[in-house]
C-alpha positions in Angstrom: -33.2 46.1 12.6 -33.0 45.8 9.0 -30.0 44.2 7.5 -30.4 46.5 4.3 -28.8 50.1 4.7 -31.1 53.1 4.0 -30.0 55.2 0.9 -28.6 57.7 3.4 -26.4 54.9 4.9 -25.4 53.6 1.7 -24.4 57.1 0.7 -22.3 57.4 3.7 -18.7 58.5 3.2 -16.0 56.6 5.1 -14.5 58.4 8.0 -12.1 61.0 7.2 -8.6 60.4 7.1 -8.0 63.1 9.6 -10.3 61.4 12.1 -8.5 58.0 11.7 -5.1 59.5 11.9 -3.9 62.3 13.7 -2.2 63.6 17.0 -2.8 61.3 19.4 -5.9 62.9 21.4 -5.9 61.5 25.0 -8.3 64.3 26.3 -11.7 63.5 27.7 -12.4 67.5 27.6 -14.8 67.2 24.7 -18.1 65.5 25.2 -18.1 64.0 21.8 -14.5 62.3 22.3 -14.8 58.9 20.9 -14.1 56.7 23.7 -15.8 58.9 26.4 -19.0 59.2 24.1 -19.1 55.3 23.3 -18.7 54.6 27.4 -21.5 56.8 27.9 -23.4 55.3 25.7 -22.7 51.8 27.3 -23.6 52.8 30.6 -26.9 54.3 29.4 -27.7 50.9 27.4 -26.9 49.2 30.8 -29.1 51.3 32.8 -32.1 50.6 30.4 -31.4 47.3 30.6 -31.7 47.1 34.3 -34.8 49.2 34.2 -36.5 46.8 31.7 -35.5 43.6 34.1 -37.5 45.2 36.8 -40.4 46.0 34.6 -40.4 42.3 33.6 -40.1 40.9 37.0 -43.0 43.3 38.2 -45.0 41.8 35.2 -45.5 45.7 33.9 -47.7 46.7 31.3 -46.6 45.4 27.8 -46.7 48.7 26.3 -44.2 49.9 28.8 -42.1 47.0 28.0 -42.6 47.4 24.6 -41.4 51.3 24.5 -38.5 50.7 26.7 -37.2 47.6 24.6 -37.8 49.6 21.4 -35.4 52.3 22.9 -32.9 49.7 23.8 -32.8 48.5 20.4 -32.8 52.2 18.8 -29.8 52.9 21.1 -28.1 49.8 20.1 -28.7 50.4 16.5 -27.2 53.9 16.4 -24.2 53.0 18.5 -23.4 49.8 16.8 -23.7 51.0 13.2 -21.6 54.5 14.0 -18.8 52.0 15.6 -18.9 49.9 12.4 -19.0 52.5 10.0 -16.6 55.1 11.9 -14.4 53.4 14.8 -13.8 50.1 13.5 -12.5 51.1 10.3 -10.2 53.6 12.0 -8.9 51.3 14.5 -8.4 48.5 11.8 -6.2 50.8 9.7 -4.3 52.0 12.7 -4.1 49.1 15.2 -2.2 45.6 14.3 -5.4 44.1 16.3 -7.6 42.9 13.2 -8.9 40.0 15.2 -10.3 41.9 17.9 -12.3 44.2 15.3 -13.5 40.9 13.7 -14.6 39.4 16.8 -16.4 42.8 17.7 -18.0 43.0 14.4 -19.3 39.3 14.7 -20.5 40.0 18.3 -22.4 43.1 16.4 -24.2 40.8 14.0 -25.2 38.2 16.6 -26.9 41.4 18.7 -28.4 42.4 15.5 -30.1 39.3 15.1 -31.5 39.4 18.3 -32.6 43.0 18.0 -34.6 42.0 14.7 -36.3 39.3 16.7 -37.3 41.7 19.6 -38.4 44.3 16.8 -40.4 41.7 15.4 -42.5 40.5 18.2 -44.1 42.2 21.4 -44.0 41.5 25.0 -47.1 39.5 24.8 -45.1 36.9 22.9 -43.6 33.9 25.2 -39.8 34.6 24.8 -39.8 38.4 24.3 -38.8 39.1 28.0 -36.0 36.2 27.6 -34.6 37.9 24.4 -34.1 41.2 26.0 -32.2 39.6 29.0 -30.1 37.7 26.8 -29.4 40.8 24.6 -28.7 42.6 27.7 -26.2 39.8 29.0 -24.7 39.5 25.4 -24.1 43.5 25.3 -22.6 43.3 28.6 -20.2 40.6 27.6 -19.2 42.6 24.4 -18.9 45.9 26.4 -16.5 44.3 28.6 -14.4 43.3 25.8 -14.6 46.7 24.1 -13.8 48.7 27.0 -11.2 46.1 28.1 -9.3 45.5 25.1 -10.2 47.9 22.0 -10.6 51.2 23.8 -7.3 51.4 25.5 -5.5 50.1 22.5 -7.4 53.1 20.3 -6.3 55.7 22.9 -2.9 54.8 22.8 -2.8 55.0 19.0 -2.5 58.0 16.8 -6.5 58.1 16.1 -7.5 61.6 16.8 -10.4 60.4 18.9 -11.9 63.9 19.5 -12.3 64.3 15.6 -13.3 60.4 15.6 -15.7 61.1 18.1 -17.4 64.4 16.3 -18.4 61.8 13.4 -19.7 59.1 15.7 -22.1 61.7 17.5 -23.2 62.9 14.1 -23.7 59.8 12.7 -25.6 58.5 16.0 -27.9 61.6 15.8 -28.8 60.9 12.1 -29.6 57.3 12.3 -31.7 58.1 15.6 -33.4 60.9 13.4 -34.2 58.5 10.8 -35.8 56.4 13.5 -37.9 59.1 14.9 -35.9 59.7 18.0 -34.1 62.7 19.4 -30.8 62.2 20.7 -30.7 63.4 24.6 -27.6 63.8 26.9 -26.6 61.0 29.2 
């Protein structure tokens, strides 16, 4: 993933105050509710990493591994960018947990470095499979912290997670569209 933001990304407005603060929304009734949506993303990517592991162990065709690794990188890029631009600022503004958000942002930066390395290489390169595996392990660790610490605090806060989720869904769709990928349901 390129570290330079596209003009669309740099022109992106910060999350609306209504999404950052509003009536506490605990319902999972909306498919775009932020926490439910991000958990779905986590589950989908985890499944993709398991599929990749099977392909790597069976020494599957490099084009098949490349395609799946590219999808993993695209999903993670859209997810991480939406969190960084929408969820994390709202959480930082509302929660008294700056250290948790700081750690999550550092974890994202490290994951982005691995994503860039994967995107710049091919399955024929010696360390390609290892990089995808390490990225998966790293993401699993990040997900545990996010779902165990950040998400419960966001859910208990006054953040309107339905409205925030709508912004996240729109941003992810925009990013995936820029990458030429159609967003599908889990």
